[in-house]
Backbone bond lengths (Angstrom), bond angles and torsions (degrees), N, CA, C in turn:
res aa  C-N    CA-C-N  psi(-1)  N-CA   C-N-CA  omega(-1)  CA-C   N-CA-C  phi
1 M - - - 1.451 - - 1.522 109.94 -
2 K 1.327 116.75 153.68 1.441 120.65 -170.58 1.514 112.13 -100.64
3 N 1.334 116.27 147.90 1.453 119.09 174.27 1.515 109.54 -97.75
4 S 1.315 116.57 -172.74 1.458 120.02 -172.04 1.519 113.19 -95.06
5 A 1.343 117.25 20.55 1.458 119.76 174.50 1.515 109.76 -72.42
6 G 1.314 116.84 163.87 1.455 120.79 -177.38 1.507 111.97 -76.47
7 T 1.333 116.25 165.99 1.454 122.31 177.56 1.515 108.91 -124.18
8 K 1.323 116.01 166.99 1.461 120.12 176.74 1.513 109.41 -137.86
9 Q 1.302 115.98 155.97 1.450 121.70 178.56 1.522 109.89 -75.35
10 V 1.333 116.38 141.56 1.457 120.26 178.46 1.509 109.59 -131.21
11 K 1.311 116.07 150.55 1.443 122.14 172.48 1.516 107.55 -96.21
12 T 1.323 116.08 135.14 1.448 119.13 -174.21 1.516 110.94 -126.45
13 S 1.320 114.88 155.60 1.450 122.13 172.03 1.508 107.01 -140.37
14 R 1.342 117.87 153.09 1.441 121.08 -175.48 1.516 109.75 -99.17
15 I 1.339 116.01 133.53 1.448 122.01 177.35 1.514 107.68 -118.96
16 A 1.327 117.26 119.54 1.449 120.98 -179.47 1.518 109.54 -113.03
17 A 1.327 116.51 131.20 1.456 121.22 179.50 1.516 109.65 -115.91
18 G 1.338 116.69 51.49 1.448 120.62 -177.55 1.510 110.98 99.01
19 P 1.335 117.48 154.53 1.457 120.49 -172.79 1.512 114.95 -64.52
20 K 1.331 118.71 -25.10 1.451 120.45 -178.33 1.523 112.02 -107.23
21 A 1.323 116.28 4.82 1.460 118.81 176.90 1.515 109.33 -81.14
22 V 1.300 116.39 164.19 1.457 120.66 174.67 1.516 107.78 -70.09
23 L 1.338 116.81 125.24 1.451 121.19 178.55 1.514 108.35 -92.24
24 Q 1.323 115.66 132.60 1.453 120.16 -177.38 1.524 110.15 -121.88
25 V 1.322 116.69 130.80 1.450 122.29 170.29 1.518 106.02 -93.40
26 M 1.324 115.69 105.15 1.451 120.93 -169.62 1.520 111.07 -99.78
27 N 1.304 117.06 143.76 1.446 123.64 171.76 1.522 107.52 -96.04
28 A 1.324 116.74 116.97 1.454 120.07 -175.53 1.516 112.35 -60.44
29 G 1.324 117.12 -22.72 1.456 120.00 -179.56 1.514 114.07 -86.01
30 Q 1.331 117.04 -6.93 1.453 120.41 -178.90 1.519 109.81 -91.09
31 Q 1.315 116.36 155.92 1.446 122.54 -177.01 1.525 110.28 -109.65
32 C 1.332 115.46 161.59 1.469 123.03 171.55 1.525 111.71 60.19
33 G 1.342 117.49 33.41 1.445 119.61 174.34 1.499 115.91 70.62
34 Q 1.326 118.75 24.10 1.461 120.21 176.01 1.528 109.46 -56.58
35 I 1.316 116.84 140.05 1.456 122.41 -178.18 1.523 108.58 -103.35
36 A 1.301 116.38 114.82 1.460 120.89 179.31 1.525 109.70 -83.88
37 V 1.300 116.48 137.88 1.459 121.74 -176.92 1.517 109.82 -115.29
38 N 1.320 115.38 127.26 1.460 121.07 174.28 1.525 108.33 -140.98
39 A 1.319 117.19 -173.90 1.464 120.45 -176.56 1.521 111.40 -61.77
40 E 1.326 117.03 -37.36 1.464 120.81 179.10 1.530 110.54 -62.19
41 Y 1.318 115.85 -43.91 1.466 120.17 -179.18 1.522 111.21 -64.54
42 L 1.340 116.82 -43.05 1.462 120.52 -179.98 1.521 110.89 -63.83
43 Q 1.318 117.03 -38.39 1.458 120.23 176.56 1.523 110.38 -66.98
44 L 1.323 116.36 -37.26 1.461 121.66 -179.80 1.529 111.34 -61.91
45 I 1.332 117.50 -49.05 1.457 118.54 -178.06 1.529 110.94 -68.98
46 K 1.319 117.23 -29.77 1.462 120.53 176.16 1.526 110.17 -64.10
47 V 1.332 116.09 -47.06 1.465 120.84 -179.31 1.521 110.73 -65.76
48 L 1.323 117.08 -45.15 1.461 120.58 -179.87 1.522 111.58 -62.32
49 S 1.318 116.67 -39.13 1.462 120.19 179.47 1.519 110.95 -66.95
50 E 1.320 116.63 -38.18 1.462 120.16 177.72 1.531 110.52 -66.34
51 K 1.336 117.04 -41.36 1.461 120.41 178.49 1.527 111.97 -66.49
52 S 1.336 116.74 -28.85 1.465 121.68 -178.15 1.526 112.39 -97.83
53 E 1.325 117.14 15.51 1.457 120.17 -173.74 1.529 112.19 -57.17
54 I 1.324 117.54 -45.76 1.468 120.36 -178.81 1.518 110.27 -68.06
55 E 1.333 116.49 -44.97 1.462 119.16 178.40 1.529 111.16 -60.42
56 N 1.322 116.77 -44.23 1.460 119.88 -179.46 1.531 111.46 -63.81
57 Y 1.312 116.58 -36.61 1.462 119.79 175.92 1.525 110.34 -64.45
58 D 1.344 116.28 -42.04 1.469 119.95 177.88 1.529 110.60 -63.84
59 F 1.318 116.69 -40.96 1.468 120.65 179.33 1.521 109.98 -63.82
60 R 1.318 116.35 -40.92 1.469 120.10 176.00 1.521 110.27 -57.27
61 S 1.334 116.52 -47.70 1.458 120.63 -179.12 1.530 111.14 -62.55
62 W 1.328 116.20 -41.31 1.473 120.74 179.05 1.533 110.54 -63.56
63 L 1.337 116.49 -43.21 1.455 120.18 179.58 1.530 111.55 -61.40
64 K 1.318 116.67 -38.12 1.462 119.98 179.83 1.521 111.38 -57.94
65 N 1.333 115.75 -29.13 1.454 120.84 -176.56 1.530 114.15 -102.71
66 H 1.323 117.21 -25.18 1.464 119.79 -169.79 1.524 114.69 -132.00
67 A 1.302 118.72 13.13 1.467 119.89 179.64 1.523 110.29 -61.61
68 P 1.334 118.08 140.97 1.471 120.31 176.95 1.523 110.31 -64.40
69 D 1.320 115.50 158.56 1.460 120.54 -177.22 1.530 112.43 -61.14
70 D 1.328 115.61 -28.62 1.465 119.50 -177.75 1.521 112.57 -98.51
71 I 1.344 116.71 28.53 1.460 120.63 -175.15 1.523 111.92 -56.91
72 D 1.320 118.21 -39.33 1.470 119.95 -179.70 1.514 111.19 -62.56
73 D 1.325 117.54 -39.83 1.467 121.51 179.25 1.521 110.74 -68.37
74 V 1.342 116.61 -40.05 1.464 121.07 179.94 1.526 110.07 -62.98
75 V 1.321 116.17 -47.35 1.463 121.07 -177.79 1.528 110.67 -67.55
76 K 1.324 116.91 -39.28 1.463 120.38 178.32 1.530 110.64 -60.93
77 A 1.339 116.91 -42.97 1.467 120.71 179.43 1.526 111.07 -64.20
78 L 1.333 117.11 -39.44 1.468 120.21 178.18 1.526 110.71 -66.34
79 S 1.317 116.60 -40.99 1.461 120.34 177.70 1.521 110.37 -60.00
80 Q 1.314 116.99 -47.62 1.457 120.86 -179.76 1.522 111.25 -62.96
81 K 1.322 116.63 -37.25 1.472 120.67 177.85 1.521 110.58 -59.73
82 Y 1.337 116.55 -48.92 1.462 118.71 -174.81 1.523 112.75 -79.38
83 F 1.328 117.95 -20.34 1.459 118.89 171.13 1.531 110.77 -67.17
84 T 1.341 117.14 -27.34 1.465 119.59 176.57 1.527 111.59 -81.41
85 L 1.332 117.61 -23.57 1.463 121.40 -177.19 1.522 113.24 -93.53
86 I 1.314 117.09 -17.84 1.464 121.46 -175.94 1.523 109.13 -122.83
87 D 1.319 116.20 126.89 1.458 122.30 178.83 1.527 108.72 -90.63
88 C 1.326 116.11 110.95 1.462 119.68 -178.74 1.527 112.74 -60.22
89 K 1.337 116.72 -20.73 1.468 119.62 179.85 1.519 111.79 -69.48
90 E 1.340 117.72 -11.61 1.455 121.02 176.48 1.528 111.92 -94.01
91 C 1.321 117.36 3.57 1.463 119.98 -169.50 1.525 112.48 -121.89
92 A 1.326 117.54 -86.44 1.473 124.42 -175.77 1.523 112.73 66.84
93 N 1.334 117.48 16.64 1.459 120.07 -179.34 1.521 111.80 -62.85
94 C 1.328 116.32 -38.00 1.466 119.18 179.21 1.526 110.78 -61.94
95 C 1.328 116.21 -39.10 1.465 120.19 -178.87 1.522 111.63 -64.84
96 R 1.319 116.42 -30.73 1.466 121.17 -177.60 1.526 112.64 -86.18
97 V 1.320 116.83 -34.84 1.459 120.68 -167.25 1.524 113.58 -99.40
98 L 1.327 117.24 -38.86 1.458 119.86 -172.98 1.522 112.36 -67.00
99 E 1.312 115.27 145.33 1.460 122.40 171.53 1.524 106.81 -107.18
100 L 1.317 116.74 112.35 1.456 121.42 -170.14 1.519 112.40 -116.29
101 E 1.318 114.09 148.06 1.458 121.19 171.05 1.527 108.12 -105.26
102 F 1.319 117.04 125.25 1.454 121.97 178.33 1.529 109.73 -108.26
103 T 1.310 114.94 156.08 1.469 119.24 174.17 1.521 108.96 -70.34
104 E 1.315 116.49 162.69 1.461 120.36 179.76 1.533 111.64 -60.31
105 P 1.348 118.89 -44.10 1.465 118.08 176.26 1.525 112.86 -60.86
106 E 1.326 116.94 -35.78 1.464 119.81 178.61 1.521 110.78 -67.55
107 L 1.327 117.42 -39.39 1.462 120.46 176.70 1.525 110.95 -61.69
108 H 1.320 117.04 -42.35 1.463 120.81 178.43 1.527 110.09 -63.42
109 S 1.331 117.25 -39.82 1.455 121.07 -179.04 1.521 111.59 -66.10
110 I 1.337 116.49 -42.98 1.461 120.02 179.33 1.526 110.24 -65.81
111 A 1.332 116.48 -44.33 1.470 120.76 179.36 1.521 110.53 -58.88
112 K 1.312 116.08 -44.50 1.470 120.23 -179.85 1.516 111.06 -63.51
113 S 1.337 116.53 -39.02 1.470 120.57 -177.01 1.527 112.09 -66.11
114 I 1.340 116.68 -28.22 1.466 118.96 178.79 1.530 110.85 -104.10
115 Q 1.330 115.31 15.55 1.465 123.08 172.26 1.528 112.44 59.71
116 Q 1.328 114.23 49.87 1.455 120.39 174.87 1.518 109.22 -129.25
117 S 1.310 115.86 151.42 1.461 119.62 172.68 1.525 108.30 -70.36
118 I 1.315 116.99 156.24 1.457 119.71 -178.77 1.529 110.48 -63.81
119 D 1.323 117.25 -35.09 1.470 119.66 179.30 1.526 110.95 -66.18
120 E 1.324 116.46 -44.24 1.459 120.18 178.59 1.520 110.81 -64.69
121 F 1.328 115.62 -41.39 1.462 120.74 179.94 1.530 111.15 -60.39
122 K 1.320 116.71 -48.19 1.460 120.24 -178.90 1.526 111.26 -64.19
123 K 1.334 116.07 -37.53 1.461 119.45 -179.67 1.523 111.20 -64.74
124 R 1.326 116.96 -36.89 1.466 121.37 -175.45 1.529 113.85 -86.24
125 F 1.343 116.88 -34.77 1.462 118.84 -167.17 1.525 115.88 -123.29
126 V 1.312 119.24 -10.88 1.466 120.49 -175.11 1.522 109.49 -112.64
127 V 1.333 115.59 122.43 1.460 121.99 177.73 1.523 108.16 -125.25
128 E 1.328 116.12 115.33 1.475 122.01 -179.06 1.527 111.08 52.38
129 G 1.311 115.67 41.47 1.455 121.54 177.12 1.517 115.77 83.20
130 I 1.320 116.58 -2.89 1.466 121.71 -175.98 1.523 110.06 -103.70
131 V 1.334 116.88 135.59 1.462 122.80 175.27 1.524 108.91 -104.86
132 K 1.321 116.78 120.40 1.470 121.99 176.50 1.509 109.19 -163.98
133 P 1.351 118.32 133.30 1.467 126.22 -11.11 1.514 110.00 -75.06
134 C 1.321 116.33 170.82 1.453 119.39 -177.37 1.521 110.21 -70.04
135 P 1.329 118.55 121.44 1.468 120.66 -178.21 1.528 112.91 -73.33
136 A 1.339 116.69 -11.29 1.469 119.75 178.89 1.516 112.14 -84.35
137 L 1.337 117.51 -6.47 1.463 120.95 179.43 1.522 109.43 -80.09
138 K 1.307 115.77 121.27 1.458 122.18 177.83 1.518 108.65 -116.88
139 G 1.323 115.42 105.93 1.462 118.96 -172.60 1.510 108.70 68.60
140 D 1.337 116.52 -117.55 1.458 121.39 176.53 1.521 112.13 -109.32
141 L 1.302 117.64 15.96 1.460 120.62 -172.48 1.522 112.30 -126.34
142 C 1.341 115.33 146.84 1.466 121.36 176.98 1.521 109.32 -83.39
143 S 1.313 116.12 121.61 1.463 119.96 -177.34 1.524 112.69 -80.71
144 I 1.335 117.03 -8.57 1.467 120.30 178.76 1.523 109.89 -124.52
145 Y 1.322 116.39 35.28 1.465 121.63 -170.03 1.530 112.46 -53.20
146 E 1.311 118.28 -47.73 1.461 120.48 -176.33 1.528 111.77 -65.85
147 G 1.322 117.47 -27.27 1.454 120.84 -179.62 1.517 113.09 -112.24
148 R 1.314 117.30 22.95 1.467 121.21 -177.03 1.527 111.04 -64.45
149 P 1.346 117.49 151.54 1.472 120.83 -179.14 1.526 112.38 -62.20
150 D 1.317 116.01 159.16 1.466 121.53 -176.77 1.523 112.20 -59.98
151 V 1.343 117.48 -38.43 1.461 119.77 -178.28 1.525 110.94 -64.04
152 C 1.319 117.48 -31.53 1.460 121.95 176.01 1.527 110.48 -75.30
153 R 1.311 115.11 -40.07 1.463 120.94 -176.40 1.532 111.99 -62.24
154 S 1.326 117.27 -35.96 1.465 120.33 -175.06 1.524 113.87 -96.39
155 Y 1.325 117.83 -8.24 1.470 120.75 -177.94 1.530 110.40 -60.55
156 P 1.354 118.54 139.22 1.466 129.62 6.35 1.527 114.90 -88.62
157 H 1.296 117.54 23.96 1.468 124.24 170.61 1.527 113.64 68.86
158 F 1.322 117.78 24.31 1.461 120.69 178.94 1.528 111.98 -79.04
159 E 1.315 117.66 -12.34 1.463 119.74 -177.05 1.524 112.21 -104.16
160 K 1.312 116.61 7.21 1.457 121.32 175.89 1.526 109.31 -89.71
161 P 1.326 118.12 148.82 1.469 120.08 178.43 1.526 111.67 -68.18
162 G 1.335 115.46 161.01 1.460 120.51 178.69 1.514 113.68 78.96
163 F 1.328 117.26 39.17 1.467 121.47 -175.58 1.523 112.14 -55.30
164 I 1.332 117.98 -45.93 1.468 119.60 -173.76 1.523 112.32 -70.11
165 F 1.328 117.13 -12.12 1.463 119.88 178.11 1.532 111.86 -93.02
166 R 1.321 116.43 1.65 1.470 120.99 -179.03 1.534 111.35 -125.05
167 L 1.331 116.40 26.98 1.459 118.90 -169.35 1.526 113.78 -72.68
168 F 1.318 118.50 -27.43 1.468 118.41 175.94 1.523 109.82 -64.19
169 G 1.327 116.90 -40.95 1.455 120.30 176.25 1.514 111.69 -65.34
170 V 1.329 116.25 -35.83 1.467 120.56 177.10 1.521 110.00 -61.51
171 L 1.329 117.42 -45.26 1.463 120.64 -179.45 1.521 111.09 -61.40
172 D 1.317 117.26 -33.99 1.467 120.05 175.99 1.534 110.99 -67.26
173 S 1.322 116.44 -34.97 1.467 120.93 -174.00 1.519 113.72 -75.90
174 V 1.345 117.65 -29.54 1.474 118.57 -172.12 1.524 112.59 -66.15
175 G 1.316 117.97 -24.46 1.459 120.21 177.52 1.509 113.67 -88.46
176 I 1.336 116.42 -2.04 1.460 122.27 -177.31 1.517 111.99 -113.25
177 C 1.330 115.79 -45.04 1.463 121.77 -170.06 1.531 111.41 -107.68
178 P 1.333 118.68 121.49 1.469 120.75 178.57 1.524 113.36 -59.39
179 I 1.326 117.29 -33.11 1.466 120.17 178.40 1.521 109.71 -66.83
180 A 1.327 116.90 -46.25 1.461 120.75 178.47 1.515 111.09 -62.97
181 F 1.332 117.27 -42.64 1.460 121.26 -178.58 1.525 111.19 -60.32
182 N 1.327 116.29 -52.06 1.464 120.30 -177.16 1.523 112.12 -66.81
183 A 1.328 117.52 -41.04 1.463 120.73 179.15 1.525 110.63 -64.46
184 F 1.319 117.13 -40.85 1.465 121.00 -179.42 1.520 110.85 -66.10
185 E 1.333 116.94 -42.19 1.463 120.26 178.94 1.530 110.95 -64.98
186 E 1.323 117.23 -41.22 1.466 119.01 179.33 1.526 111.08 -70.25
187 L 1.332 117.02 -31.20 1.456 119.93 176.32 1.524 110.74 -59.17
188 K 1.335 117.04 -38.57 1.466 120.41 177.77 1.522 110.80 -56.46
189 A 1.324 116.37 -42.25 1.461 120.48 178.83 1.525 111.20 -69.70
190 K 1.318 116.80 -38.96 1.467 121.38 -177.35 1.527 112.26 -60.95
191 V 1.322 116.05 -35.95 1.470 119.67 -176.48 1.529 111.99 -102.51
192 N 1.345 116.81 12.85 1.476 122.07 177.21 1.530 112.44 58.61
193 W 1.322 116.15 41.34 1.462 120.80 179.97 1.523 111.75 -56.28
194 S 1.322 119.04 -36.47 1.464 121.63 -177.95 1.526 111.99 -59.88
195 K 1.316 117.53 -27.89 1.471 122.28 179.75 1.522 111.50 -68.69
196 Y 1.322 116.55 -31.25 1.465 121.55 -173.47 1.524 113.30 -108.53
197 R 1.317 116.22 -11.23 1.460 120.40 -168.26 1.524 113.11 -59.33
198 A 1.333 118.66 -51.42 1.467 120.89 -174.10 1.520 111.40 -60.29
199 R 1.321 116.82 -46.98 1.467 120.24 -177.89 1.525 111.27 -67.82
200 W 1.344 116.21 -41.80 1.465 119.50 -179.17 1.523 111.04 -67.60
201 S 1.333 116.77 -42.18 1.462 120.21 -178.92 1.529 110.63 -65.97
202 K 1.330 116.47 -37.41 1.462 119.71 176.78 1.515 110.40 -60.92
203 R 1.333 116.35 -43.84 1.456 120.50 179.42 1.525 111.25 -64.80
204 M 1.321 117.98 -38.24 1.459 121.51 178.41 1.523 110.89 -62.66
205 R 1.353 117.50 -41.27 1.453 120.03 178.86 1.525 110.80 -67.43
206 E 1.342 117.06 -34.67 1.466 120.27 177.43 1.523 110.65 -65.11
207 I 1.334 115.85 -41.79 1.466 120.11 178.80 1.526 110.48 -63.81
208 E 1.342 116.05 -41.37 1.461 120.15 178.89 1.530 110.87 -64.22
209 A 1.337 116.60 -40.68 1.466 120.77 179.68 1.529 110.60 -65.24
210 E 1.330 116.88 -40.03 1.459 121.16 177.87 1.527 109.69 -62.89
211 G 1.327 116.78 -41.76 1.459 120.79 178.63 1.521 112.02 -64.30
212 N 1.332 116.97 -42.36 1.455 121.32 178.84 1.527 110.84 -64.54
213 G 1.339 115.34 -36.71 1.465 119.53 178.86 1.518 111.84 -65.03
214 R 1.334 116.04 -41.08 1.461 119.43 178.06 1.520 111.76 -65.75
215 D 1.349 115.33 -38.64 1.462 119.73 179.61 1.532 111.06 -61.65
216 K 1.329 116.92 -41.28 1.460 121.12 -178.00 1.525 112.13 -70.09
217 S 1.323 115.57 -27.77 1.462 119.07 -178.65 1.521 112.85 -82.20
218 N 1.333 116.76 -13.74 1.467 119.90 -179.00 1.523 111.86 -87.14
């Protein structure tokens, strides 16, 4: 999530290191491999995530069964790495795209911060308990950054314990958040997913075919 610091325009170019490598939109003026984020980059990770949907699902299934014991530490380190390489102030995609449920106290706090009554706030921004888009987003910046809700503060939730029990949410995040996308792609390399991918994916398709066969026979 973004704070209320200023932003600047950047020129970007795309560097691809193979179809399954992490793709980085780099700013030539930045140092130490900083990853610049713009609309092109956000569209790129969305498209790549959609193209990798089956593979990512297979990787999720493999992780559920074969994740290393220190998976939470590995993922936390990757998250911290990409938080240093990616400036959230250039993004705000999560603020625009996510549909979030806030607690009642959080709703009151957000309403107060934008100088609206809670009734008016709910009428304008809350549908079936979901807030979208975030009314606290001003341009590309969070206007309540210091007091933002916990779900915003921890997003994309890679540093919370129990990573393998939240993998469906992770798969949703990789097409939205550049930090989640890059960390997830590097995680594949960290655990040697390429070594197991073909055999595991073949088995997953066999299981799916067996399930479809049973469905047709019923």
